[in-house]
VOBA-927179 format. One record per residue: x, y, z of N, C-alpha, C, O, CB in turn. Coordinates in steps of 0.05 Angstrom, whole numbers, plus 5000, padded with zeros to 4 digits. Glycine has a CB too. Example, Ala and Ser with C-alpha at 12.3 -4.5 7.8 and 13.67 -1.06 7.14 Angstrom:
2
526448865156524649105156526449345156528549345169522649115181525749555142527349795143525850015157526850235161528249885114
This chain:
599
365621275153367821345164366521555189364821715182369821465141367221545220366621705241366522025219367522015196369221655270365722205227366522455225369522565230371222645214364922565241369522525261371422545273374122545268375722735272371122435283374522165254376722085248377722225218380122245212376621805249375322315200376522335180377822695193380222725197374222285150376722825195378223175202380423075222381123285233375623455222381722905232383422815247385322775234387322915239382922625259385322515208386622515191387322645174389522585164386222415186386022855164386123145143387923275159390023335148383023345138387423355190389323515200392523425201394323595202388323565225392923185200395523105209396523025175398922965172395422815237395023035154396723025124396923335111397923395089394822795098395523535131396523815114398923815132401123845123394324145115398423775158401523905173403123725169405123795182401723965206403623515156406023335144406823485122409223565121405223015135405423545103406023665084406623935079407724015059404623615073406024075099407124385099409224385127409724595138404124655103410224155136412824165159414424265146415924345164414123925172415424325125418624445118417624765119418924895135420324325079416024885109415525115109414925245138414925485141413725125091414425085159413625105181416225125201416725235222411624885185417724965184420624925208422524975180424024785175421224515230422525085172424125205148427125345159426825525176422125445133429325285152432025355159433125635148433525665124433725125150433625825169434726005152437926075155439325975173433226235155439026275132441426315129442226475162440826655171441826485099445326325179445626485198448226765185448826975196446426285224448926675167451526775161452126775133451426575120453526625175453626995119454426945093457127065090458127245104452427055074458326945072461627065058461327155031461026965016464326805055461227405019460827645039457927665046456027535040461727925028458227885061455027895074453728095052454828205033454728055111450528105063449228275051449928575046450828685066447328255062449828715026451329005019454029045032454829265039449429255030455228845034458128875034460029135009459329234988458828535026461929145022463529325006466529255012467329115031462929635013468029364992470229334985471428984987473328935002471529525002470728864978470428564971472328514953472028574929467728474960474428404964476928224946476128144917473728114913477727924963477928094896475628024877476627784878475527644861475128164847478427634892478527314888477127204911477426974917481627184888475727344922472927294947472026964943471226874922469327544939472426854963470326604961467826654963467226894962470626414979465826464966463426494973461826285002460526114990462126454945461626255019460626035033457626195057457326405070464025865052456225995052453626055062452825815091452325565092451226025031453226015110451725795138448625825148447526045153453525855170447725575149445125575155443725525188443825295196444325375135442725665201442425585228440225375235438125375248442025835243441325245222440224925224441824745206443824815194436924895215440124415205440924335191439224305160436824285155441624165204441524295143440324265107441924015094444123935100441224585083439623915071440923745059440923835031439023985023440123485064443023755013442123844989440823704966441223464962443923944981439223854950438023724937437823894906439424074903435523664953436023834884437123804863437024154857434624224857435523584843438324324852438224584843441124734849443224614856435824734858440925034843443025154844443825404862442225544874443325194822446725434860447025734878448425934847449825844829450025694916447726124850448026234819448926564827447426724837444426214798451526604820453226914826451727004797451526884776457626914828450827274806450727504786450727764780450227894799449527494779451127884761452628124764450328264763448528184748455028204744449828554784447528694783447228794758445028774748447328874802449228924743449229164718447629084696446229234682452229214705447928724694445228684672445528464680446028314661445028734638445328294711443928044705445627834696444927604702441828084686447827884683448127654677450227454695451827554711448827684651450027154689450527024708454127004707455627004687448726754706454626994730458127004722459026694741461426654741460327404740457626484755457626274758455626114768454426224787459226254767454525814761453225724773454025484795455725334786451725674756453325444818453625294830451925004837450225024854453825434844452424754822450424574836450124474862452124394873450524384826447224454880448124394899448624054910449423974932446724554911447823944890448323634893451623644896452523524915447023424864453023764883456123734881457823854905460223834908457123864855456223954918457124104948458323964968457623724968454724214964459824024985460623835008459624065027460524295024464023715012457823985045456224115061457423935088457423695093452824105052458624265105460124125135458024165151456824375144463224265150457024045174455924035192457224145221459324045230455323795190456324295230458424475262456524295277454024295278458224955274459224075294458223885320456624045337454323975343460623745340457624265345456824415363454524525367453424545389458124545364453124665335451424875337449024745316446724825313452925185328450524515302447724395290447424505261445924415242444924495310449424765261449624915230450824785204453124705201451325155232448424785186450424675161451024925147449925135148448924455138454424825125455325085116456324975094456724735093457225265134457025145071457425075043459225265036458525495043455125075025461625235023464725345018464925354987465925154976467425105032464025564973464525574940467125744939468025914954461825734920468025654912471125764901469525884878467725744868474225504890469926164868469326254845471726144822473626044834469026574848471826134802473826034785475626244774478026214768472625884762474326424774476826694768475426944779473026984784477826784730477427074782477727344800474927504781474027464759481627534796473827734811472027824796472028074784474428124783470327814807471128204777471528564766471528744791469628744807468528704743473428874792473729114811471929284807471129364784476029244811470829404839468229554838466429574816466229744799468729784842464729304823462729154811461329154834462229174857463528894797458329094825456328984834455028714835453828634816455229094827455128584856454128264849452828174866453428224889456228054845450227984861449027834881448127524877448327384856446727984887447427484896447127114899444427024899443127104918448226974930442926834876441326694888441126484894443426404887440126704882439926264905439226044909436625874896434225954897439226064931437225724889433625614875432825444907434025374927433825274835429825454897428225414924428725134931429025064954424925464922428725014914428724694908431924574918432124334923428124644869434324744920436524604919437524544949439624414950438424764901436524624974437324525000434624475001432724584990438924715024434824265017431724175040431324335055433324465054431523935061429724435072428824605098430324865091430925015110429824465131431024955064431325255058429325315040428425165023434125345045428625595046426325595014428125774990427025894972422325825021430525774994432825904979432626234969430826324982433325734953433426384954433926654951433126774927434826754909436326694954431126894921430127014901430327264884430227324860428627004907430627404915431127654901434127814901435827744917429027834913434327944888438028054869438328224898440728254904438228354825436228334919437328434943437428404970437828544989436828594945436928144965437828024993439627924994439927865017436627855005442127834977444527834990446227904966446927734950445227565004446928134965449128294952451328454955451428574977448428394941453328504934455428584951457528724924457028674900456828284972459728884933460729014910464228984918465128984941459329354908465428954899468328884897469429174905468129384905469428754865471929124912474929304928473929454897473529354875479629104934473529774908474529994894477530164891477930354906473030144903479430084872482030124875482930354853485330414851483529864872480530494835479630664826479530914835477830994851478130604823482131094819480531384826478231464811477931354790482331624822476231664821474531774799475431964785477232114794472231854807474531984763475532044729473332324720471032354725474731684702474632434710472332674697471632644671473332694654473432974696468532544664467632464644466832694623466732664599465732294651466332964638464933144619465433374635466433354657461833094611464833624625464033834636463234054623463634044598465433884650462134264632460734394620461834744637461634814660457334244622462734864616463534864588465734664587467334604605464535154579465634554562467834344553471034404543471334614532466734214530472434284545474934404542474534454513473334304497477634244552475934724508476934864484473635044478473235164457478134584456472135034494469235194484469535464485471135544502466535134503468135654467467935814463465535964461463435844455469135794451465536234465462436324466460536294493458136304495460936164444462836234515461036194538459136414556460436614564462836084555457436404560456236524573457536704601457536534618454536354576458036824606459137004625458236954652459637004671458637284618455936854654453336824676454136504679453636424702449336924662454936344665454535994664456835924688459136004694455435794625454835704699456235654726457735364705457235284682453635584764459635254728461435064715460534814727460734774751464635114719459434624709458534384722461534174715462934194694455034264707461834024732464133794725462433514730461333504752467233834747462133304717461733034714463432894713465332894696460532974697462932694735465332484740464332254733461932264728466332454768465431994729464731724734463531574752462531344748466231634734463531694772462131544796462331804821463732004821464131184806460931734838460031934860461532024872462531874889458631864876462432234873464332314898464332424916461932444921465732404895465432534934465132734963466632914960468932894950465832634990465533124970467233314976470033394999469033495019465533444979471533385000473033405018474233685026472633825038474733235012476633775021478234055017479534034990479633874971480634105041480834324998481734514982480834684966479434864975482834444972481334674945480035034918479534854895480334624891483335384903477835044877477535014852477835324839476635534844474934854847480135244817481735574811480135694782480935534765486135534804479135804774478135904756480436194743480836424752475235954769481136094724484736304721484336454693484536334672488536054716483736674696484436884673487936834653490136934656484537234692487036634637489936564622491036764618493236734627490036424596490737044606492437284602493737364622496137414619491037484594492337394651492837614669494737364692496737404707489237804682493137144687494636944709492536974742492636824761498637104714491237164739489437174763487237024770485336974754488437374764487236934795485136634795482836754812482936914831486736284814480736634800478936584821478136374843476136234837477336614812478936334863479836084883476536134898475436324909483536134910475435814893471935754898473535454918474435244910469035654857473235564950473135334971471335104963469035154959472035444998472134864960470234604949467334634981464934644982473034174950469534644999466934635023464834925031463234945049468634565054465435075016463535305013461135265003460335035000464435494997459135524994456935464993455835544958453635554948455535605019459035604944458635654917459635414902460435424878460035904910459635124922459734824908456934744918456134824939462434574919455634594901454034384906454834074893456734014879451634484896453033924901453433624891454833384903455333194889454733644870455433384928457433274944455432994941452932994944458133434978456832794935455532574943454332434917453632194917453432644964454132604893453232584866455232524846457532504856451832804858455132494818457532394801457032794786458132884765456631994774455632914798455533184786455833374807454533374828452933244770458433634798458733864816458134074807458834094783460933914824457434194813456634494806457734704819457534754843453934544810459034854801460635084819459035324808458435334784464435114814458235524827457235794814458636024824458236064847454335854818460236184812462036294822460136574830457736604822464536304803461536734845460036944865459837204846459137404858461937014896460437234816460637424801460437374777460537134774462237544803460337514754460037414717462637404712464037594719458437664691464137124698465537174688466137474671464237624669465436974681468837544659469437804649468537654618468637404614473037944656467837844601467537864569469737794555471837894562466938144558469737624536472137614519474937564525476937654514472237804509474337304552477037294562476937014560474736904560477837434591479636824559480736594559481336484584483136594596482736604546479936234599479836214614481335874618481535724599477536324619482135794646482735514649482535474673482935664688485035424641481935224683480835114711482134904724481834684714478235024709483534924748484634794767483734734790482334894803486334874770484434414801482934314812484434194835485433984826481534164796485134224860486734134878486033804877483733744872486034294906487833604882487833334891487533224905487632974908488933254892486633454924484833364952482633414952481333314970485333464975480933624928478133714932475933484932473933544944477433904910475933184918474233004921475532794918477632754905472133024906473432564936474032324930472132124931469932224932475732274944471931804929469831694922468531504948470331484965470531534895466831414953466031284981468531114988469531115010462931084980469330964966472730734977474630934983476930874983474730494946473931204990477331384994478131414974480431494978479831275009477731384948480531444931479731744914477531804906481331134906481431844914482332114912481632184883481832014865485432164919480632474878480232474846483532704840484432914850476132654833484332544821487932684821487733014815489633164817490432534789484833084808485533434809486333494775487133334758488933514834485933694771487133844742489534034745488834264752484634054727492334004743493634234745495134344720497134494723495334194765494234264696494734334667493434584660491034594667493734104648494534814647492635004640491534924612490335094599493835294641491934734604490634654582488834374585488034294564492634624561488234244605485934004610483334134607481834034589486033854640482634304619479934474611480334754619480734834642477234374626480234934592479735124582477735284567476135154554480935104576477535484567475435614553474635864551475035994572473735534559473536014528473736314527470336404527468236284521475636414495470636584534467436764544466836914523468637044514467436994572464336944510463137064489463537314498463237404521460336974484464537454474464737804477461137874481459037774474466437994439462238174500459838304503458738474485459638424463459938424523457738584484455838814469458138844449460438864456454739134488456938834421458938974401459539304412461739414413457438954368457139414418457539664423459339704449458339834468454939764424462239604451462639754471462840064475461640234462464539664477465040094502465340444497466540534478466040744466466740584515469040314472470240364450468440454428468140694421471740154442467140184417465840194390464140374391463540444368464639964381463240464406460440704416462340894407461041024390458940754456465141004407465441234400466341204379466741404365466641364414467040934369468540894334466041004322465941194305469440494320464440894331460840954309460441214308459841304285457540834324460441364329460441554329461641774317460441944305460441544342464341754320465941884306466041864271467642004259468141824318464641714261464241654237462641864227462941994206463241414235460741874247459342154242460442394240460042564222457742204259461942424260463542664259465142824242465543064239464742634271466042554231468042564207466042684183466542874168469542224198464042554183462042624159461342824157461142914135459942534156460842944177459643254180462143454184461443684190457343274208464243414183466343504186468043594159468943804149467443324200467743344154468843384115466943514101467843624080469143074093464043554105462343764093462344014104461644194089459743694092463044084127462644314134465744454122465544664109461944304167468444334126470044284103469644554089470044794094469244014087468444364063468044344034466444674041467344884034465944024018464344644054462544934050464545124062464545334051459244954067465945094079466445344090468945424073469945624082466945344122469845344057472445394031470445524018470945754013474245114011468145444010466245533988465845843998466946033986463245343986464245884020463546154036466246314038465946554039462246104069469046194039471046404047472146524007473646703999474246194073471146403997472246403966468846653949468846793929472445903951467446613961465246793955464947063969464147273960463046663960466146983995466847284014468347474003468047724004468547254040470547293990473747473979472847553949473947743939477347223976470747393933470147593910468347853910468248023892468947443890466247863943464748053944466548233957465648463957462048003955468148223965469948423986471848573964472448803965472048224012472548373943474048493922472348603895473348753878476148263913470348523894468748613866469848543846470148723829468348873861470848263840472448083825473047833828472647763851474248153824473947653811473847463809476547323800476647123786471847453797479147513813481047483800482647173813482147103836482547773800484047043798484646803802486346863828486847093834485946653777487446603846488746663864488646353876487046163876487646923879491546423888492146133906492146163937493746313948495246013900490646033948490546043981490945843990489145734003488246113995494345683987495445443989497045554012498145774012496945313963496945354035497745434066500445294057500845094044495645294098502245474069505445394075505845304092503945304107507245534076508245184102509945144127508044974144509344834161510845424142505344934145503644734160503144484147501944324161501144844166503844394122504044144110505644014101504943834085503044124097508944084109510843924092511043704094512543584079513043964092509443574116509743234127508443134104509542954092508043104158505743254094504443154082504343054049502943184035503143254089505642874039507242924014504342853995503343043982510542694009503542633994500542693979499542933972499343043950498542613994498843023997497143343992499043553980497943703963496143514025501843593985503643723965503743643941504343813925506043723973503143343929503743293904501043343892501043383868505043013899498343363907496843373890495443703895493143773891495043103892497543883904497044123902498144203879496844313862497644253922500944173877502644183855502044183820502244323800504243973861501143923829499343773805497043963789496843993764497443503820495544063806493044183795493544493792492444643777490444123814495744543811496744823806497644863780496745043766498944893824499444703773500344743737497744743718497344933703502444453724495844503721494044503709491744703711490244713691493644313712491344863732489445153733490745343716489445513704489145293765493945323716494845593703494345493676492645633664498145703709495345283664494045163636491945273630491745413610493144883635489845243651486945233645485845483636484345523617485345143667487245713657487746013662488446143634487946383634490146073685489246083616490146133592488146053569487846203549492746003590487045873571484645813555482345933560480745973541484145573555481746003589479046103600479546383616480146393640477645853621479346573601481246823605478046973628478647113648482547043564475746933625474346923639472946813659470646843667473746943631474746663667474746443687476046563719477946713718476846173674474846493741477246583761478146243769476746053772475946813794480746283770481345963787482645993815484046183821483745753768482045793831483345953861483545633871482445443860480646223885485645613899485545393908485745533945485745763953487945183892485645323957485445413994485745094001484844903989481545614011487645124026488044904039487745024066487645264072490744764032487544764086487144874111488644554131489244324122483144994115488644634149489844424173489044504197489044734205493044414175487944254214487244344244488044094259488943894248483944434250487444134288487244114307485544124329485344324342488244174308484043884334482243934358481643684371483043494365479544064351479543654391478743484411475543434417473743594415479943574434475543154426472843194436472943024462473442784465470443104416472443194476472943124510470842854511469542804491471743444538470542724531470042394536466942534547466942734562472642174565464442414538462142494546460042294538460842104524461642744537457542304544454942134541456741764533456241634513452342304507458341704550458941464543460641424524461041204515457141354538461941634516464041624493467341714504467841854523462741844468469041614487470741624499472541924488471542054469471841364498474342004497475642284480476642254461477842044459477442434489476742404443478342394418479642624410478842854415477042314398481842554396483442764388483642734349483842534335486742714406483442994343482943044321484343134299483743374298481543164324485943094281487643234265486643174229486342974216490743114275486543394224484743414195486343644177486943874182481043534200486543474155487843744128486243704106485543474101491343694112485343904089484243984078483944104051483444344054483844044089484144054024484444214004481944273987479944113986486444103988482144523974479544603956481044693923483444743922477344913973479744703905480344723881478044833869475944713870481344503871478245033857474945203843475245363819477345483816473245443864473145373799473245583777470745673783468745553793473745493746471145933775467646093781468146303761470546363758466546253819466346433746465246593734463246863745460946863755464146433720464847033740461047403744460447303716461647353696462147973743458147143718455947293696455047513696454147563674453747223694454847733715453247953715454548083745456047983761449747863715453348323743454248453769452348293787453148303810453848803771449648123781448548123800448947763804447547653821445848293799450947603787451147363784453647193790455347243773450347333762454547023808457046963805456946643807455946553827458947113825458046493788457046183793459746113793461646263789455046013771459645783799462945653797462945413808461245383825465445813812464745183803464644903812467844883827469945003822464044653784467344673845469144613867469144283866467244133863468044753896472244203871472643973881474144013907476144153906473943803862473343873938474543853956475143633960473643453954473743923972478043563974478943323990479343434020479943674026481843203978479043244037479743244058480642974072479942744065477943354068482743044096483242744105482742814144483343034153487542614093481842664158481942684178483642394196483242154191479342754181485242504216485342154234484542254263484642484273489341944235484042114269482442094297483341874308483441654297479442074296484441964342485741774362483641814381482942034389488941844373482441514390480641484409481041344432481441104435478841394400480841584453482341414481484841404482486241524467481941134484485641274500487841164499489540984477491240824483487541064515488741064449489940884427488540644429489140454415492940824430485640664452484040394442483040384412482540174399481440364460482740594404481740544370483140784355484440974364477740574364482440724330483640984308481741044286480140864281486640914291481641224275480141144256482241454235483441654244475841144266481841324199482441524187480241504157479541324141485741524183479841754160477541804137478742044116480242224121474341944153477641974090478942154069476242204062474742004063481342044044475242444055472442484030473542684009475542824010469042654045471342653990471942843964469742843957468242653953473942763940469143213952466143223944466643413917468843513910463943373971464843423908463743673879462643763878460743663866463143673858462244043890460344263890460244533868462244663861460644363917457144593860456444763850455645033867453745033883454844653838457245253863455945473875454945683864455545743841457045563889453345843880452845973863451246383883449546363901450745723843452146583877452046853896449847003874450047023850455647053902447747103893445747273879445847543895445547593919442547123880446647723872445548093889443048063884442148063861446648453873441448043907438148013904437548363901436548463881436147843939438148443916438948803913441648893924443548743929436749013930441549203930443749343935444749183975443949133998442749743930446349183962448049063992446748783997448248634010447449304025444648683992444748384005444648203980444148273957441848304027445547923991446147693976444847463982443947444005448747633977444547303966443147013968445346833956446346883934439946983950445946593973448546443959448146183967447646123991451646543967448345953941447445753951449545513938450845523918444445743945449245323956451345103949450244783950448844703968453945133971451044663931449144383923452644183921454644303911446444413881452743953928454243823931453743513933451543433940455243923947455943323925455943123926458043003929459943093916454943063914458542693951461842633964461742293969459942133976462542834001463842283964464541993974466642054000467942264003465941793946466841794017468541774039469941504037469241324022466941814065471841484053473141204051474941154079477141234085475141174021473041014092474341034123475440724128474640524117471641114149477640754149479940624149478940604182478440814194483140784136478740314197477440354230479740154239480639994223473440234239480440174259481939984280481440004309481240214322484940034278481239794318480739854350482039624361482239414349477139884362483239664391484539384398483139224413481339274429486939414412484038994408482238704423484638574432486938644427480238454401483738354447485238194464487838074448490238054453483437964476486238024428488937834413490638024393492337924378487737544392490038324395491838444375489638714367489038864386492638204346488738754344486738854329484938764312485238574297487438974320482238974312480338844290480639104275481139314287476838744298480239084248480439244232477639284209476039104205482839174223477739484200475039544173476139684156478539734158472139734180474439774133474239894116470939974100469339814091476039774104470840244102468340304100467740584080469340774080467440314129465440584064465640694052462440824055460540694063466940574034462341164045459841234051459441404027461141404009459441354080457341564023455941744002454041944017452541914035454041553982454742214001454042504012452242623995452042563971456442694014450842794006449342983997449243204013448843174037447042893993449543484002449643674020448643894001448043863978452343724034448744124017447544424008448344594036449044544059443544433999447744814021448445084036446745294030446645324006451145184030445045504047444245694032444545974054444445964079441145604019444646124043446346384059445046684048445246794026450246384049443746774073443047004066445347254084446247224107439847004072445847474069448747664073447247974071445448034055451547604042448048104087447748434089450048564094451548554113446048534110450048694073453248934076451549234078450549374060456048934036451749264105449949554115452649734101454749634093449149604161451750044102452550194096454550294120454150284144450750314087456650384105458550404133460250654128461650664108460850124140460250914150461451094138463651154144464451384139460451264137465450934157469051014159469550834138468850604135471150934191470950984122472950994101474250784102475850784120474551194100474250534083476350244084475650084110477250014127479950324085473050054108472149894127469949724117467649804115471350034149471049384109469049164107467149074123468048974143470048964104464249074122463248964138460648784127459148894111462849144157460048584133457948424127456248194149457648044162459148284107454348194151452248054170451747804148452047834124449148294178450947564159450047384142448547144162449747074183452747284122446147034155444746734165445146504137444546504113440746774173446646294157446446104139445745804153446445684173449046104125443945744131443945444140444745214121444145234097441345384147445944984131447344704121446344524130445644484154449944644126446244334104443844134116446043884104447443944085439644154098446443654113447343404097446443104104445043024122450343404099447542964085446442694086448342464082449642464062444542674067448442324094451842144092449941904094447941904108455042194124450441734083449841454080452241224081453241124061448541434054452841154104456240984111455440664101454040534117457440974155456040534078455540344080456440074096458640054107455640364063454539854097455239674114457839594110458739624087453539474114459939454131462339364126462939094147461439064166464339614128464938924143465838724163469038824168470538944153465438384151469438724197471538714207473038514205471538334198471238774226475638404207476938264205479238284230480638474236477338274180479138024241481138024270479837784288478337614279480938374290480437804308479637524325477137534328475837714318480837474354475737314345473037214351471737414360469437344366472837004367472437744367470337884372470338094342469038294347470638044404471038084322470138184297467338164292466137944296471338044276465638474282464138424278463638574253465138744243463038414296460838454241459938614217457738874223455938834239458438384196457939084211455939264215453939344193454839354170457139474223451039394199449939454174450139824173451139994189446539314172449239844154449340094139447740334156445640284168447940054110448740564155447340744176447041044167448941174160449140744203444941144167444141384159444941594176444441574201441641394156446141804166446542024189445642334166445942394143450842024206444742474189442142734177443842994193444342954216437742684195444443184184445843344192444943584185444943644161448143284186444043754203443644104197444744314221445044284246439944174194445144534205447044754223445545024210444945114188451044734214445245114239444545424226446145584242446545524266441345534228447145804229448945924245448046264231446646304211452445784241449346484250448746754242451846844262452646804285445046894254452947014235455647154242456447374230454347444219457847004238458347564224458947794220462347734213463947634229457947974245462847824189465347874181465848184179464048334170465747734156468348274186469048504197472148624187474048564201468848444227472548774167475348794163476549034161474849204157476048664144478749134162479549364166482849494150485049484159479549364194481649614118484049674107485949804121485049984136483749794087487849784122490150014131493149984108494749804105491349924170492850344090494650324076497050464077497250684087493850344059498850344067501950404073503150494043501850474022503750094086505850614047507250594017507750384001507650413977509550674018508450114015508749934005507249674009508449464006510749924006503949694018502749484018500549574034500949674056504149254025497649534024495849494043494949254058494349044047494249574034495049304088494549124107491449144120490549344130496749174126489948834116486848804132486948674147486848434145484548714122487048784167485848574201483248554193481948734184485748744240482248214197479748174194479147974230480647864246479147984160476048024227475247894244472747694239471147824225474948064261471947514242469247264239468747234264470447114277469746944224466647304275465147194289462546994282461347074262464547364301461646794294459446624288458946464311460546334324460046454265455646504316454146314338452946124316452446184293451646474361452745924328450445674306449245464325449745424349452545434276447845364310447045134324446944904309446044894286444645174336448244624325448444424306446244104320445744034343452444374302445444004296443443784301444243584283443643634260440343864297445543324288445343074281443642844289443042744311447143004284443042774265440142614270441042334255440942284231436942774254442242094285443341914266441241634270439941614291446841854273441041454254439541294255439941004269442340984276438841284234438540814274439940614292442840434284442440304264437740424297444440414290447040284289445839984293444039964310449440404313446839734278446639514289448639314271449139324247443639434289449439134291451739004283451238694297449538634314454539174293452838554287453438284299456138214296457738334281451838074286456737974314459337854313459737634295458037454298460137764338461537594277461437404249461237164257460236994243464037414229462337104287461736804290458936664306458336434313464236714304457836944307454236924311453037134310452737314326453136824337451737074275450537264256447737274271446737504272450337164222446237064283443737104288443437284313441137384312442436854289444737354335445237564355446137864343448437954339447437454374443237964338443338254328444338444349442538454366440538334320446638624357446538824374446139064364447239154344448438824387444039234384444139524368445439764385446239734409441039624358445439974372447040154388444640494378444840614356451440144374443140544395441140804386442340974388442041094410438840874399444141094371444741434384442841664373442641764351447941554375441541714399439841944394440542244383442742354382438841964415438642324378439242654357441642834378441642904401435242924353443042874361446143044380445443314370445343354346450142944369444843584393444543804383446643914405447143824427441643894381447844144393448944294409450044564399449544604375450644134421451244744411451445034400454445064391456044874395450445284424455045224384457745284372457745554377455745694379458345214342460845634379461745944378464845914352466245714347463046084422465046104342466746044317467846374326466346554333464845964280470646374322472446644321474846534306476146334309473546784353474946764283477346814265477947064261476647254255477046714241481247004270482947264268484947244245486247044242484547314296485147434228486347434209487447704202486447914212484947324193489347704187492047924185492147814150491547594140495847854212492848014140492348034111494348294098494148524107488848094106496048224078498548424064498248344038498448114031502148384073497548574021497848523995499648793984498949023987494848483981502048703971504048873961503048983939500848943928506448763955505149163933504449293896505349083878504149103857506449603884506948923879507648723862504148533857504048383837510448533879502248553871500848363866500348173892498148163902501948253844502548033900502747883918501247933953501948113968505447853915499547753957497247713982498647503996498947273986493747623973499547604024499847414043497147424064495847624070502547464058496747184071493847274095495047034118495846834106489447174079495247024135495346864166492546924174491147124170497746984192491946684188489646704209489746474228491046264225486646694195487646554256488146364267484546284275483046464283490646414290483846064272480746014281479145884304479345644305479845874264478345944316478245794339474345664335472545814328479146044372473945374340471245264339471345134373472744974385470745014309468845304380468445104408465344994412463645164416469245284438464644734411461844704419461444684449463144694467460644464406458944634451457844644483457344394499456244364521455244784484458844124474459143894482461843804484462543594475457843754470463644014497466943964505467443834477467843614469467943734536467343974471469143924441470444194433469344404438467043834413473344184417473244484405475844454380477544284383474144754434475944554367478344534347479344824343478145034346477444394318482744754330484645084333484845004308485044754305487945174354484745204281486245184251488145484254487445704263483545194220490445414243492945534235493145594215492645374205494845424238493545754195493845884165495646034160496046204178491846024157497446054137498646164124498146144091499245964078500646104135496846294082496246404056497546534034498746734040495046534060497546474009498746593986497146693969495146563968500246453973497146893954495246993926496947123916498547283925492447163928496447053890498247203867495647173846494046983845501747023856495747443829493747463804495747253782498247263782493047873791494447133769495146943746495847133722496447053700492546733737
């Protein structure tokens, strides 16, 4: 065979076998069209080819996009094909046997062999559509979640919807549940992001408040979906609410309450030591240790516990005196009012304290006197505008000794141990948090005293230098109350005081009595060394909060004015006023009426 005929026959064979691809018919239109939305769920399917096609063996298949599952399959040979006489186009109309799902994506595939002259559809993106969406968007989750607690105050609010939503108009309201004060956030503003997605983020312009309950409201016009369906919003106060975590345990109130416990510890020690100093000064001035009762009148009638204690111990003291004639029995009480001003991050404090001391002592010889005493004190402290309150009770046992080291010179020592019971309460959002704390005390005092020669008859004068040392260990304790209740670790308190002063008295003798006006003047330096105070919220024990209270130093001035009268029958009446003034805007006033009568 001639080669040119062979090539010619081969060319026509290739042309014939590939003619359907060369002259393939395309789709002219479809119902639904590609990427159509809001298609009715009872829609039919129609295909129109831009030319003539004939049915062959194959299928038209309707599938669901989410999982590629087959919804319905149509055999091409069973279809009725309609030919347009004007255009020559071929159409196929298909009826879906049941309604489609709302708001659902579908796609259509056509087998390549289903129609002669048509290559088919094999891609899920060539002919796809979405049914009508009549459903409003809904909130599927949020951060913080509903009823969440301990939410960080700097947290954003994130809303997650079941579908993408677009910002429209209106506000999101973050409302303080207790006060009703809202934070309004315009959805069209810069504080909101995420429009066109399923996640909307709200970033408030400032942090929320600590330990506050909030609820969120959303206007019904704020968001809609691509189909124009609006999110119904939130109008209820309980649909989306949360509470923020408490702030630092050591708020201004707690710092003050913690500091005041150290004040109560040092005050109880000072009261005990001052009572002993007063007793030893009385022994020196009278040159004897006769029994006396320095129990305050009129200033303490409302304190039933103190009155009962005084009466009981007085009776026992009298009975004891009859057995131990060589011992002197004494008692002394005090009542005082004071204030510590607002300073160094601490609130102002109003302080009221009572105290009573009972002792027994004996003059060993002209050079030495020794004794024992028990002291009880109560302190009530109101902090700020009643933000917090503290009631402290302390009891201590002391041994004291006075040495006459040479003429007119004395050395005095006091050593004591004690216990404290402290009741604490502070205001919180839902009421009060309360706690009980105990403490152990160890303390001592050392005094050097000089009685100079005085030429004027009837005058008593001495100068003294005194050092007081104290150590208090405050035990760990846990509050009861709401979510802000905290547990506090133990705290050690060290205190020291150095004082110098004088006692001056003048005897004025009359026919009926001997009067003694007196003056005590003292200057001193006080120092309190506080260890680190640590605490944690009960519902969050892993996060430790601390308050480093630095060393506290201050000076003080003490002035005591007194007037005593000793009558011929042995009865003594003493009245006194004492003013204590610290350099840190704190002061204390004491008023006294004393009775003394030898037993």
